[in-house]
N, C-alpha and C positions, 0 to 999 in steps of 0.2 A: 382806510381802502381795502377792501376785502377782493382777495385773488381768489376767483374759482377756476377748477380744474375738475377733470373726470379721472378718476383711478379705481382700479380694481382693488377692492377691500372685503375680506371675509368670503372670497368667493363670488362676490358681485359687483356691478358696477356702484359708485357712490360719487355724489357731488360733495366735493371737499370745499370748505371755505376757510383758507388760511390769511391770518391777518394779526396784526401787532395786537397785544394785549390791550384791550378796551371794553369796559365793564358794561358799558351801553349797549354794545353791539352782543357780546356774550349774552345779557339778560334776554334780547328781541330774539336772538336764536334759540336759546333754551325753550321758548314758546311755542318752537315747532315742533309738531308732535315726534317726527322721526328725528329729531336731531340727536345726535350722539358726538362723544369726545374720544377721537383716538390717541392714546398715550403713544402709540409707536411712531405715527403722523405727526404726534403734536397738533393737532389740529382739528375742527368740529367737521362734522360731514352731515348731509341728511340723503335720504333716499335719492335713488335716481328714477323719480315718476312726476308727473306732470303737477299732481297737488302739491308735494314738497317745494317743486321749484317754485310754483305759485304763492305757496307760504311764506317764501324766503323774499318775493319782491315785493309781499306786502308789509314786509320791516321797513322799508324804505331806505334802506342802507345803501352807501355807493359799493361799486364792486368794478372790478375789472375780469377780461376772460383771457386766461393764460392759453391764447389759440397759436401757438407757433408753426406757420405754416399749413393751419387746417385747410381742407377744402370741400365743397360740397355741402350739406344740409348741416347745420351746427346747432339745432334746435335740442335742448335734452331730453324732450320725448317727442317719438315719432306722431304727430297729429296734423296731418295735411288739412283736414276738414277745417280746423280752426286757424285763426289769424296768430301766428308765432308771437309769443310774449317777449324772448329775449334769447341770447346765444351763449348755449355752454359748450366748450371745445370738444371736438370730435376730429378726428384725425381719419379718413375713409377716401381709399383710392380703388380703383379696380382697372387691371390689365387684361385683356383677353389675348390668349396667343390662340388665331384663328386656325392656321395649319395643323398644330396639335390638337385643337380642343382642350389646352388646358388653361384654367382661369385663376386668375391671381389678384386678392384684396387685400389692403392694406387698412387695419382698422385698429389703431395703436391700442394696446401693445401686442397685437399680434399680426400674423399674417396668414391669411386663409388660401389652400389651393385645394383646387374641386377639378374635375373634369380626367381627361385620359394621362397616366404617366406610365414613361416604360418601367421595366423591372428594375433597372439600374437607377433610377430615378428614386423609387421606393427604398430601394436599398440602402441609398445615401441619406434622404429623410430620415430613415428609422435609427440613422446613428447620430441624429443631432440630439441636443440636450433638450429634453422637456418637450419633444414635438409626439405629438400623439394623434390618433384617426378620432372625428368626432362623427358616431353611427348617426345621429339624427337629421344632421345638416350634409353628411356625407363629403367631408372636406377633410384635408389636415390643416391642422391648427400650429403656426409654428412663432416663437417668439420674436418680436419687431426688435432686434437688435441689429447692431451692424455687421456681426458675424453671418447671422443668417442671411441678410440682405444679401452680403459678398457671396453666399452658396446660390443664392435665388438666380445670379447676374452671370454667375462663374458656370456653375456646373449645371442649373436647370435653363437658363439660358432664356427666361420668362419676360425680364424687360431689358430696355435698351440702356447706353450709358447714358444718356439724359437723363432719364428716369430715374436710375441708380443714383445721381449726384443730387436730383430733388430730393429723394426721400432719405439718402444719408444726410442732407442737412436738416431734415424733419426730425429725424430719429436723434440727432446729436443735440438739437435744440430742446426736444423734451426730456431725454435723458441727462441732459445737463446744460441746463439753461443758464444764460447769465445772471450772475448774482451779485449782489451788494450789500454787504452785512457791515451796520455799525454797531459798535459797542464800545466799553469802557474799562479800563483796567487801574486797579491802584498804583500799579506799576507807572503809569504816565498820567499822574493827576493834571486835570485841566485841558485835557487831549482826547480827541476822537480817534478811533482804532476802525480802519476798515479793511475788509478780506474782500477780495475780488474774484471770484470764480468762474465757471462755465466757458462755452463756447461764444468768442465774438465778443465777449464782454471790454469794454473800452477803459484800458490802463492810462494811456496816454494824458487822459482829461486831469488826473489825480498828481501827473509828473509836473502839470503847470500851478499848482497851488504853492503856494510860499511856505516857507517853512517846513516842509512835508519830510518826511524820512521813512525808509523801509527797511523791514526787518525780515532778510534771506530766509533765515532760518525756520519761522513760524509762517513766514508770507503773509504778513500783512503791513498796512500803511499808517502813520501816524501823523495826524494834521492837529493844528490847533483849534480847540473848543472854543467858535465863535458862530454868531446866528448866523453871519452873510455866508459865509464859509458852507456850513452847513444846509443852509439853502440853496447855495449853488449846487453841492452834490446832489441833494433830492432832486432837485428840477432836471438836473442833466440825465440822470439815470431813468427818472420816470419818463424823459421822452425818449431814452434809448430803449426803452420797453425791457428794463433789466428789473429783475425780481428785486426787491427792496425791503431787508427785515432789519427795522430798526429797534435798536435792543438799547437804547439810550432813556435815560429816567425821565419821564414826562409826567411826575406827580400822582401816580395810580397805584402803588404799591400799597398793599393791606396787611395791618399787623393783626395778628389775633389778641387784641383788646377786648376787653369785658366792656359789653353794653349793659350799663347799669340798668336800665328802663325795663330791659328783657328778661335781664336776671331776676330783677325783683318781680316781674309778672308771673313768671313761671315759678319762683319757689310761693309766693303767695298763693297758687293756685292750689297748693299740694296741702295746704294749710286747713286744719276742720274751723269751722266757724267760732267755736267758743276759744279757739286761740288766737283769732285773727287779729284782735286789738293788741296782745301783748307781740305777736310775732310782726306786726307791721312796723310797730314800734321799735321794735329791735332791729328789722332790717334796714329802717330809715337812718339809725344810728351808725351802724356800719358803713353803708355807703358814703353819709358824712365825713365819717373818718378816712374816707378813700382806700379803706382794705382792699386788698387784690381779689378776684372773682373767687379763687379759689378757697382763700380765708373767711371769705363770707358764707360760701356754701359749707365748709366744714363748721364754723361757727354758729350759723343758722339752723343746721341740722342737729349738732350737739345740745343748741338750746330746746328744740321743740322737743328733743327727746327728752329732757329733765321736766319740760313743762308738763306732759302726759305724765310723767311719772307720780309728780305730785298731786296731782288732780285727787279731791275738788277743790284743793286750796287752789288760791292765785300767785305767781311768781312774787307779787310783792307783799306778800301775809308769811313768807316762810322765814324761819331763822337758821342762823349758823349753823345750828346743832343739826336741824334735819336735813341741811346739806351735804354734811360730813357723813350722816347716817345714808342719806342715797348715793354717796361716793364708793363708802366702805362696802354697800351691796353692789355695785358695779365691778368693784375690784375683786370681789369674789369669783367672779366668772373669768374666763380665759380670755383676756385681753391685752394689751400693751400697755407698757406706763405711757406711751406718748399719747395713747389715744384717751387714758383718763386725764394727763394734762391738758390735751385739748378741751376736753369736757369743762375743766377748771377754768381755762381761759374764757371760755364760753359764757360762764355762768357769771364769772369776775366782770365779764364787760357788761353785762346788764345792770349789776348795782353800781357798778364805777361810772358809765357811760351814757347808759338810759334814765335808771332811776337812782336817787342816793336814799337810804336808809339810815338814819343815824345810829341807830342800835345794830345794825349789821356791818359786824368786823371782818374786813375782808382778809386781814391777814391769819384770821384763826382757820379758813378753810385748808385742812391738811392736805399737802401732795405726797404722793408716793417717793420714798428713798429713792435717789438718782441712782440709777445704775452706771457704771462705767464701761461701756460697750466702744471695743476698738473697731475702726473700718478695715473693712479687707482688700487688703492691697496684692499687688502681682509684682513681680520682680522684672526687674528691668529684660530679663531675657525672656519671660512671657509678654510683656508688652512688645519687644520686637516680633514674637511669632505673631503676636495678633495683629499688630498693620501690616505686616507679611501676608498674611491670610486672603486678604482681599486684592482682587487685581482691577477693581471699580476705583476709575480715578477720583469720583466724586466721592465715594465713601471710604478712600483713603484720605483724602483730603479733610473730610470731617473727623477722624481718627486723630490724625496730625493736630488740627486746631484744640481737639479735646484735651489728649494728653500734653501737648507744648506750650500748654497756657492755662490748665487747671481752669476751666470755664465751665458752668454749670450748662445745663442741657438748654435753659430759656435764654442764657447768656449768648451760647451758641447760634439759637435761631434769631435771635436778635441784630446780629452782628450785619451792617452794611458794608457796601462797597466801602464808603468814606470813612467808614471806621479803621480801616488799615492804613495806618499811616507810613508809608514805604521808606522813605527818606528816613524819617526818625528813629525807626524799627520800632516803632510801636504798636499795639493794638487796641483801642479805646472800646472798653465796656460801658455800655451807655445803660444807664438804669439797672443797674443788678441788684441782687436783693438788697431790701429795704431802701430801694429807689437810691442807689450810689452809684456815682460813677469811679470810674478808676481806670489806669492804665496799666498794661503789662507790657512786658518785653516781647519783641515780634521775633520769634525764632526763626533763623537763618533757613535752616531745612523746611520750616513750613513755608518761606518766601519763594522758596525753589517749586515747591509742588502747587502754589498758590497760583504763582505764573502759568502753569502747564493747565490747572481748571478753568482759570479766567477765559484763557482764549479757545479751551475746548467747549465749555458750557456756556459762556458770555452772559452774567448774572445780570441783571437789568440793576436791580435797589438793592435787595437782600443778597448776601455773600451767597447763602445756599436758601435757593428756591425751589419752591414745589411742583409740580406739571404745570401749572399757570405761572407764569412768570411773576406775576404780579401778587403772589403769594408766597407766606412762608412755608419752608419746609416742614413737614408733620413731625411732631415729637416722637410719636408711635414708629417713623420711619427709622429715626436715628438711633431710637433702643434695638430695631431688630437690626440693624447695620452692626452695633456692638456686639448681640448676642451671638448672629452669625459666624461675625468673625470670632469669637471665643471659642465657638463650637467649631470651627476649622481648626483654628489652633491648637484643638484637644484640651483647654485649659479647663479643669473639671470643676471650676468655682462659678458661684452667682455672678457675673460681671454687666454692670450697666454702666452708663456713660458719666454717673458721679464716680463710678470706682476709679476711671480714670484719672479723676479729680484729687482723688486722694493719692493716687500714685505719682501725680505731678507734685503735689506737697511732700510727701514721705520721700523720693528720690532727691528732691530739693536738699531735704535736711540731711539725707545721706551724704552727698557732695558736700557738706560745710555751709551750705547756706543758712544764714542766721535768722530765727524766728521772727524779729519784728519786719523784716524784710517779704519772709512767707505770709505773714497776717496781710499786709499790704496787696502782695499780687494775689489772693483769694480773696481779699475784699470782707475780711472778718473784722465785726465789729468789736469784739473783745479779744483778746490775745490768748484769753485761756480755751477758746474754741479752737486756736491754733496749736495750744500746746499738746493736745489729743495725740499728734504725731511724734511726740516724743516718746511715747510708748511703743511705737512701733518701729522707729528708726534704727539702723543697725550702728550709725556712727559712733555713740558714745560707748555701746557695749561690745563692740566687734574685739576690744583689745583686752575683755575680762577673759581671763584664763579660770576654767573650771576647776576646783578642789581635785576633782578626778585624774585630770590631766597632769597636774603638778605631783600626784601619787606615782602615777604609771613611770613618770619622769623620773622621780627620786629611787623608783624600782631599777630603771635601767641603767641609772648613774652606780647605784649599790654593786648591781650584778658586774659592773666591769672593772668594779676594784679588785686588785689581788688579794685572795684570801691569807 
């Protein structure tokens, strides 16, 4: 059900369409020419005009109007010559003071005062925050809030006590409507969490649900996650005209998975006609082996580069010597060793998995000498400054997750609510690098901030969601979070999300954790990969004394001896 309301946004009225995440509804709304998404309101909206409203009606989507106490004409666009299509909320009342000639009109979210006003009244109005004189319509404009309403009643005496009570109720309902939020937390598995807020919300109903409990600190209820109980809650608060925000997972989450069909079509469209037969066979082999989308693009690009360079010869007519000559030519350019290795892997894949040439000896292809490049790590003090530099709860939780568990960026984004095993103090990493699952210990400090984060942001399926709840958080956003945090912390190094993974492993080794355990926690296939951190750790070499220090100590002792 779509909740329709009228709001002032970007200095003009808009029709807001608020609803739980629904891909079908989103796709239909996107077809409306004026449809846009407001990240601040977390809702879609369309222009406040007749054409946009009629376009919305043609979508056939079910909707309800948030019309708390509205009166008068509620049609979205004033057109009395035509038949009304549907209602869009509008609060509009008018009160005339006959004796003084002063007129008051309430059109939420503003009060409009026109006519005769005394000098003292004008002086008082000018002191109100955000009050201004509209020259075009010759009236004063005041914000429609309870403070200004009391001022109109008490100081201007433009409304009666009865009118004051009616408008006070309407303003309260619009500014603080009754709301019921349903969500889940790994802290309470197999439970539904309810947050009830707003004026007039029915709390007594929850008190009659069996096995419920209330957490006064964060003001939420916990009830059993049963279909019957959920239906009772939804039916009751719907009948009470309470705004229901359902953040429970309903099987609509979207993962950034690779669509091989689209990827294949995209890559083949960029291939020349003479290379297409080789390219198509090569691409099909990569997809058949279920390589990741990133690897498919990398290997395919390098293979096409190789195929173009050996023309007019064909790929199945070349020798090992010619491949090595091509690699030698590439190596003379300013390229990294990893690029050359990727190029070799792409070429070898063709001869090993696509075609097989008896005379082609794969092992004779020469790789560059492997360099020992040590990862850049931060000290514990630098990591502390990095985490302290951000005040955003979501950003801080992401930094805690990366550093506290040694996660790769893709592993962080693929975390689901169900992957947090709260009682077992474990984090389940599903399909890490190489499609390997693993468990890591759940940091106690992370549990503390995660509890705050879940109650604040109420993720639906993914632990870290994007602007639209059914989508994962963007990789680029996490990279920017780490980059900005490092800049604020005055860390003059290039810091990436993977840097925090290196810090996790190095600091574990510094504290005495054995390499085999670190290997399992990081999800490495070979312990040789993990042993790179032995070149960085200070655990083994901090007790080594420099000969220079021994020499100075010797001099000091000699000088103290009596001559």
